[in-house]
N, C-alpha and C positions, 0 to 999 in steps of 0.2 A: 750225900744225896745228889743225884744228877740234876742239872739245871739246863733249861731250854729257854731261849729268847725267841719269841714270835714277832715278826716285823711286818707291818702293813697287810696282814691277812684280812680278807673280807670278814665283816663281823660274825656272820653265821659260821663260817668255816673256822674262824679263830676260836669261837666258843666251843664248837664240837671238838676241835683239836685239844684245846685246853682241858676240857672235861676228861678226855681220854687219858691224857698224860698225868693229870693230877690224881686220877684214880689209881695210877700205877706208882704213886709216891714220888713223882718227878716235880721239882719246883719249876713253875712256869712264870716268866715275865713277858709282858707285851709292850710293844713300842709302835708309835705312829710317826712316820717321817724319818729321814736320814739323821737329823740332828738328835732326836730323841733316841733313835736306835744306837747311835754311836756312844752317847752318854751312858746308856744302860749296859751296852756291851762292855765298856771299859770298867764300869763300876761293879758289874756282876761276874764278868768273865765266864760266860756260860759254856757248858760242854758241847752245845750245838746251837746253831742259829737256823731258824726256818723263816725264809723271807718270800714274800710275794713280789715278783718282778714288776716294776712300774712300766707304764706304757713308754716312757722315755728311757731307753736303755743307757743313754749318756749318764743320767742320774745314778743308775745302778752301778755302773763301772766307776764313777767318781767315789761312791761310798765304798765299794770294794777296794779301791786303791788306797783310801784312807785306812781301811782295816789292815791291808797288807803292810803298810808302812809302820803301823803301831807294833812294837815288839811283843806286847802282851796279847794282842788280839790276832796277830797274823796266822797263828796255828789253829784258831777256832774253825771247825768245819762248818760248811753252810749247805743247806738243802734249799733249793730254789723251786718255786712253783710259778707258773705263768703260761702265756700263749706259746705257740710254736715259734722257736727261734731259728734264725739263719744258722747255717753251718759255721760261718765266721764267728758269730757271737758265742756259740757253744764251745768252739775251739779255745776261746779266751778264758772260759770259766775256771778250768783247773788251776790256772796261774794264780787265782785268788782263793784257792782251797775250797772251791765249790765242788762238792763230791757227787751231787745228784741234781738233775733238773727234771721236774715232772710237769708235763703238759697238762693243762686243764681240759676237760674235767678229770680229776685225779681218781684213780682206782685205789681206794684207801687201804686195802689189805697189803698191797705191795709198798705203799707209802709208809705204813707203820712198820713193816718188816725192815725197811731201810733205816728208819729212825732207831729201831732196836739195835741194828748192827753198828750204827755210829756211836750209840751210847754204851755198847757192849752189855746190854741187858736184854732179857726176854720180855717182849710185849705180847701178851697172850691175845690171840685173835680167834674168835669163835668161827669155826669152819663148818658149822652145821649147814647142810645143803638147804638152800632157801632161794626162792624167786620172789622178789619184792619189787613191784612196779607201780609207779604213780602216773596217772594221766588225768587231765582236766577236760571236762565238757561243761560249757556254760559256767556256772558257779559251783558245780559239783566235782569234788576231788575223789577219784576212785583209787583205792589202795588195794591191789591184788596181791595176796600172799599164798604161795604154794610150796609144797614139799616140807617145810619146817619153819620154825621161828628162830632166826639167827639174831643174837643180841647185838652184834655190831651193826646190822642193818636197822634193827629197831631203834638203836641209839641215834643213828644218822637220820632216821625218819623225822624226828622232831624238827631238825634243822631244814630238811628238804621241804617239809610242809610250810614252814614260815617263809622260805625262799620262794615257793610257788605262790603263796598268798600275796606277798609283797610284790612279786614280779607281775602278777596279773591284777593287782589292785582289787582284791576281793574283800568286800566289806562284811559280808555274812556268809562265809564259806560253809558248805555242807559236805559231809564226808560219808562215803560208802566204803566200808571195809569188807572185802570179799574173801571169805575163809572157807569157801565150799570144798576146797581140796584137802582140808585138814581135819584129822580126827584126833582130838586132844583129850588129856586126862589131867588129874590133879598134879602130876609131875610137871605139867606145862603151865601151872597156875602162875608162877612168878613171871615167866616170859609173857604170858597173856596180859597180866597186869602192866608189865613194862610197855607193851604195845599200846594199850589204851591210855596209859599215863602220858606217853609221848604224843599221842594224837591230840589230846586236849590240853597239852602244855601251852599251846598258843591260846591266849584268852579269847581270841576271835572265833575259835571253834567251840561252840556250845555243845554240851552233852546231848541236848535234845535234837541237835542237827547231825548226830552221828548214828548211822545205822550199820548193823553188822549182818551181812548175808552169810548164814552158816546153818548147817544141818546138825551141828554138834551139840549134844545135850550139856556137856560140861561148860561150854561157852555161855549158854543160856543161864545156867545156875550161877556162874560167877558174876554175870551182869546183874542178875536179879538180887543177889545178896550183897552187893557192894554199894555203899552210900555215895562214894565218889563218882559212880557212873549212873546216878539217877537221871533218867531222861533218855539214856541210850536204849536202843531196843534191838533185839535179835529177830530177824525174819528169815524165811526160807524161800521167798519169792521176790524177784527183782521188781515186779510190777508194784507190789505193796510198798517196797522201798521208795520207788519213784513217786507213788501217789502221796506219800507223806512229805516228800522233799520238794517236788516240783509244783509250784502254785499256778492256778489258772489254766490247767490243762484238762481237756475233757477225755481224750482218748490216750490212755497210757501206752498202748501198743504203738501208736503213731509217734508218741514221744520217744520211745525206745529207739524206733527206726530213724526218725528225723533228727533228733537232738543228741541222744546219747551215743549212738553208733556213728554219727557223722563227726569226723575228727575235728575237734577244736583243741586238740591236745597241746599242752605246753611242751614244745620240743626242746627247750633249753635244758641242758643237763646240769646247769649250775656249776658249782665249784668242785663237787665230788660226784662220783658215780656210785650207783647202788649195786654194781656187779663186781665180782671177783675176777682176776685173771684166770684162776683155776676153773671158773665156770665156762670159759670160752675155749676149753680144750687146749690151753697153752701150758707147756711144760715149764718147770723152773728155769731150765736152760734157755728156752725160747723167750720167756718173759723178760729176762735180763737184757735182751737185745731189742726190746720193743721201745718205740718212742716214749719218752717220759720216764723210763726206768733203765735205759741203757747206760753203759759206761760213757762218760762224756767225750773221750777221745780214744782212738785205737792206734797202737804203735806196732810196727813190724821190726823185730830184732833179727838181723841177718848176720850170723857169725858162726864159724865152724867150731869155735871153742865152747864146749858145753858149760864150763864153769862161768864164763863171761855171760852166756845167755841166761843162766840161772840167776846170777847176781843182778843183771839188768831187769829181769822179769820180776824179781822180788821188790826192787826199788820202784818200778812203775806201778805194780799192783798195790803197793802201800798208798799210792796216790789215786786209787780207784780208776786206773787206766787199764783198758783192755789190751792185752798183749797177744801177739802171734809170733812164735819163734821158728826160725828157719836155719838149718845147719848147712845149707848149700845155696849158692846163688841161683842155680837152676830152679830149685824148688820155689824160691821166692818169686822169680820171674813168672812162673806158671800161675802163681796165686794172683798176680797183678792183672791177669786177664778177666777176673771176675770180682776183684776186691780193690777198693781204693782206701788205703790207710791214711790216717791224718798226718802221720809222720813216720819216717823210716830211720832206724839206727843201723848203720852199715859198716862192716869191716872191709878192708881193702884186700888183705892177703888171705885168699881162700882158694882151695884146689878147684880146678875146673873153671867155673865162671867167677872171675874176680870182682871186687867191688868196683873197679874202674869199668869193667865190662858192663856191669849192672847200670852204672850211671849213664853210660853211652846208650844202652837200650832204652832206659827210661826217658832219656832226652829225645830219642828218635820217635818213641811212641807218645810223646807229650803227656807222660804220666804226671799228674798234678801234685803228688805228695812231696813235701819238702824232705830233704835227706840230710842227716848229720853223720859225718864220718867219725867212727870211734875205732882207731886203729893204732898199731905199733909202728906203722910207717911214718917216719919223721923226716924223711928226706924232703928237701924243699921242693924238688921237682914233683914228687907224688902229691904233696899238699896243693901245689898250684894247679896240677892237672885235675885233681878232684874238684876243686872250687870252680875251675873253668868249665867242667862238665855239669855244673849246676848244684853241687853240694852247698848247703846253706852255712855249714860250720864244720870245723875239724877239731876233734878232741883226741889228744894223744893218750894211749894206754901207757901205764895203768893210771886211771883216774877214778876217784870214788864214783860209784854208780849214781849217787845222789846228784853229783855235778852234771851227769849226763841228763838226768831227769829235769833238772832246773833249766839246762840249756834248751831241751826240747820244748818246755813250756814257754820259754822266752821266744823261741822261733815261732811257735804257734801264735803267741800274743802279738807278734809283730806283723802277722799276715794281714 
């Protein structure tokens, strides 16, 4: 059975994540603080660690360094979540076997897809088209659902509601569920119950304060015949909803205009988002390049030997590093006009534009990427010339590709 250690995640996100993984028969342990995390990491040796980055990045790197130095823990992959990081901080992460960094708020479909890849298992995600939006006006939470009922979003709804109630200090929250776009039948019964159960999961939301705006007959029948939903009511008119929820108001029309439609929305998206990448018209290829789900570093491999390129590509890809391969110096130089790589692996002996020519051009253009020479040129003069032109390191062929990867990570870590 696969095992995951969750470290320092915010309580609501931790519980949501834990529920999802446990439902897929994954053992989940939780830890708070670096000392607790290190103890549990050593004792359980999880298949994956999911950590929330602290505000103090020094603390994070101190923990990651302890993990790296432990022979049993060093190979445990890590997924980090947190705020937007600097390029320098991100460049250091692969050195510690951090394979993904997700900026908050997290889009959970891509997040779980990455977890599945790391654990080499399939984590099913409901991809039913669904729009689920929450907004707050005064003490009324509006939940608008259109297109369909997506179980992933319905599961997340429970945690988002509690997050919104806590964040806005609502003592007696009232909820309006707007389902006017949906036509449902008995086959949707389980999902509809899942929706209502998650809405009243927070004890502060009383069934009598939950109104469902719907024209659907099946929804009315389910509410009327279900004892757990006693007090909830289905209405077809927003005015009647507001009349029962808003106290001390004479003109409901004025209330709709002045209080409900005037935005006092909670704009904070919290720890996770209710939208999929796929709902934003982003292809799988594009989504891998977006902040929070992109490869942590990118490397250019410049070598006219196809076998060498393929070997290096395989080695870097195994470390979740994005690679771009070039079989000529000219092709690489053209790419530098519109792309800055995190690091460049460069051969010296190439037809046409040589590695030394490339180093000279990069220096003239003040191209910022560090360069590692990986070449069969072993003459002292060539090594000295390459280093004098700005190369950070020189590795003689043949050397195991993994050595090149480790040197690249060391160079990035030292920047």
